[in-house]
N, C-alpha and C positions, 0 to 999 in steps of 0.2 A: 055097416063097420064094427068089428071086431072092440073087444074092451079094450085091448092093449093101444089100439088105435088113437082108442076117443081118450086115452089118458094123455099120449103124446100131444094131440093136438090142445088138449087143455090147458096143459104145460105151454104150448106153443103161444098159446092165445093171452095168458097169463104174462108171457114175457114179453109180449109183443106191444101190451097199455103199459109198464113198468117202463120198459125202454122209451115207447113215443115220448110219454108225458115227462120224462126228463132233458129231454132236448133243450122244452120252452123254460122248464124250473130254470138249468144252467144258465139258460140266456138270461133271466131274472137277478141272477147268482151275478153274472157276468158283468150287467150295465146298473147295479146299483149294490153290489156287494163290497168296491173298494174303498180306500179311506174315505171318510166323509161323506159316503152314499154314491162315489163316482165307480169307475170300473174296475173292475177285479182282473188281475192278470189271469189268462187263457192258462200255460202253465199250470200254476200252483195251484188255480181251480181242477185241473185235468188230477194233478198228483190228488189232491183230497177227497175227491170224488173217488178214484181206485183204493183207496188208503178205508175208507170208510165202507166199502164195499167187503174187504177183507174182512177191517173189526167188526162190523155190524154181524157177518156170517159168522164169525169163529164166537162173537156171546151169543148166538143162535143154537149155533152145535153144540154149547157148553149147555143148555137149558134141554136140547135131547137128550143129552147124555144125562142128565138128572131124569128124566122120564125115563130112560130104557133100562133105568138100573131097578123096576118093578119089573119084578120074573113073566109077567103075562105080556112084556113089550119084547119082541123080540129086536136082538139089538142087529142093525144092517154090515155088513161086509162089501171091503172094496177092495181091488186088485189094486197090490203097491204101484208106485210108478218107480220102473225100473227099467236099464237096458234101452232100447229103438225109443222107449213111451216120454223116454226123457228129452230125445229130439224134439219128439212130434208137442210136447210141453214149451219147451223154450223158445222154438220157435216162432208158433204160435204165441206165447207172450209177447216175443218181440215188437209181433205184428201187430194186436191187437192191445198190448197194454205200455207199449213206449211210444208207435206211431201215431194209432191211430186215435189218443183221446188228446193229446195236444193239437192235432189237427181240426178236431171235431170241435174242440171248443176254441180255438182261434178261427174258423169259419162261424161259428157261431156269432162272435162278436164284430163280425166282418159282414153278414145278411139279419137278412130276415128270417125269425125264428118259422115262420110258416114257411118260406122256400125251404130251409135246409131240413127241416120234416119231413118235407114229400123226396127231398133229394136222397134222404136215409134208406129208400126202397131199393136203391140201388143195392143195398147189403144182402136182400134175396135174391138178385142177380148173380153178383159174383160167388156168392155161394153153392147157389147152384151149378153155374156151369164149371166149376172148379171139380164138385162134386161128379160130376159125368166126366170130365175131360182126364183129370189125375185120377180119382179116386174110382173111377166106371163103376157107381150108380146108377141102377135102373130107371130109366125116364119113358116117358111116352110126347107125341107132337102136343096134347094140348099144354103140357105146363111151356116146353119150349116155346109156343106162343104165347103165352101167358109172359114169359120173361123179355119177349119182345117187345110189348104192349106198356110191360114197367120202364125197359129203356124209352121206348116214344114217348112215355110221359114223362121223364127227367128233360128230353129233346123238347117238347113243348114250355115248356117252362121256361127254357132258356132261348129260347127264340125271341128274337126283339124286331117287332114290325116294324115302326123308324127306321132301321140300320138295313131292312132286308137279310139276315142274318142270323148266325145262333150265339149269343154272349152270356156266361155266365161269371159273376163277380169273382175275386179271386177266395172269396169267404164263399161261395158255395161251392164251386173248385174242392176246396181239401175237404170239405165235408163229403164229397164225391170220394174224396184221394183215402178218407178215413172209411167208409163201409166198404174199400178193397181192404185194407187191414185185418175187418173183423171178416171177411169172408172168408179171409187166410185163413185166420184162425178159428174159425166156424169148423173148417174141413179136418185140422190138425188135431181139435179136441176133440170132434167125432172118432178120431184113432186109439184116443184114448179115455174115452167115454167113461167106460167101465171100471176108472180108476177112483170116481166117487163124485158126484156133483158139485157138494159144499167144499169139498177138501180142493179141487180145482178152481173153484172160483175163488177161496179163501188166499192159494197159495198165489193166483194171479194178481189180486188184488192188491195184496201187501205187497209183491213181490214189484211190482208197475209203478206201483204207488209211493215208495220209499225211494225208487232210484228217481223216480221225475222229481219230488220231493226234493230231494239232494242235487241234482242237475240244477232246476229254480234258485235255489236258494246260493248257491255257487254262482249262478249269472247276474246276484243280487238283487231277486226278487223279495218284497218282502210278504212277510204272512197279514190275512185278514184280521178283523178282530176276533174275537174268542166266540161271538154271537153265529158271523158269519162262516167261523172254521166249523159249528158244531150243526150249523147246518148243511153245508157241502158233506159232511159226512154223511148226515142220515140220510140226505140223498143220493148220497153213492151206495149204500147199503141197498135201497132198493132197487133203482134206478138203474144197476150195474150189478152189484154183486145176486141181490135174489134172483135177478133177470138171469144171470150168465148158468147162474145152478140153474135156474127152470127150462133153461133151452140145452143145456147137457141133459136133463130128466127125456125132454123130448126128444134128442138124437136116438136115446136109448130106443126108442122105439119106432121113429119115422126114419131115419137116417139124416143126413144134414141138409141135402135138396128139400126133403120135404117138410122136414121141421122150416128152415127159410121161407117155404111156402106159406105157413102158417102164422109163421113171425111176419111175413109181409106187411099186413095192417098197421104195425108199429105206426110207420109215418103220417098217417089220420088222425091218430090220439094225437098227438104231438104237434101236428097243424090245427086240429080242432083247440084245442088248449091254446092256441099263441095268439087265436083272431082274441078272445074276451080277457085274456091275462097279459097279453103284451100291446094289441090293440094295433096288429099287422090289418094292413088295407084289405081286405078280399078281392083281389082283381080277377077279370075276365081269363085272364091269361091262366091266372094260380087255379080257377074253377074247369078252364079246357084238360089242361094239364092231371088235376084230379082225379077227371073224371078217366080220362086215357089209362093212369094208370090202376084207379080203381077198376078196370074192367080186364086189364093184365091180373091184377091182384087174384080176380075170381077165376078167371080162367086157370090160375096156379093151383088156387087152392081146393078148387073142387074137381078135382081129374079123377075122383074116388079114391079106396081105399087101398092103396097096393104098396102095402110098405116091404122095405128091400130087405133081402137076406144081412141079417146082422153079423157081420164079418167084423165088427172092433167088438167081440164078444159083448 
């Protein structure tokens, strides 16, 4: 495994931990962050998380610039957003910043956090399938088999023995739909990854968050207490903003499909945190689904170091 590949893997795993832990923490805010300790509106929380992601990274970028004034530290240069890059940016942001967050927050509010966390594994499947089918990234049979096991894990989670069929709650279906939005954006962002990880994450976060907040307020939604707002902004900085920046850096080295392979453990970080934090029941159905999914993730993430040609610059 060469150095560039290892760095890409490290970025993807760090992003996985940030994003995975964000799901149960968001669920906690949804359940207890509203007026008088009641429920918090999912659309408001989605907006605050994305605004926090943009503001947090913007502040962090300012600190980096202070450090880069030192002569011994080289200043990083990124390609500008121009021409077709704006299409990929705007289309990806619409999918991941305007559609996926409300779906995820609503889904978390209407399903168990452990179940929703495991369904987030579908993001890696959607990302890889789109990368192969539409963007022509290279692939092999081992990775395809891993994707099939990931999907099988989600199917096992939806199986209801008493009814003799498969069933997912509306909340779980909303979570699954949100992963498609992020899968589309991962591939769009891959096309413009050289435009700067932090810059793209800031623009996506602030643009999406402010639009979501304006829409929520237009619908008559109310803001939570200042303490809850601060917590949501802080959570968004790490679970969305820093996570997205790490994913973009990983894409530069690995491509979208292989970034998704190493990002795919994210659901397990969330599921493991949800049991002690939210006291979700540990059922046999969940363990079976987790086992199937884990095997798929192992196949997906251990194909060997075969970095794709970097066509995105």
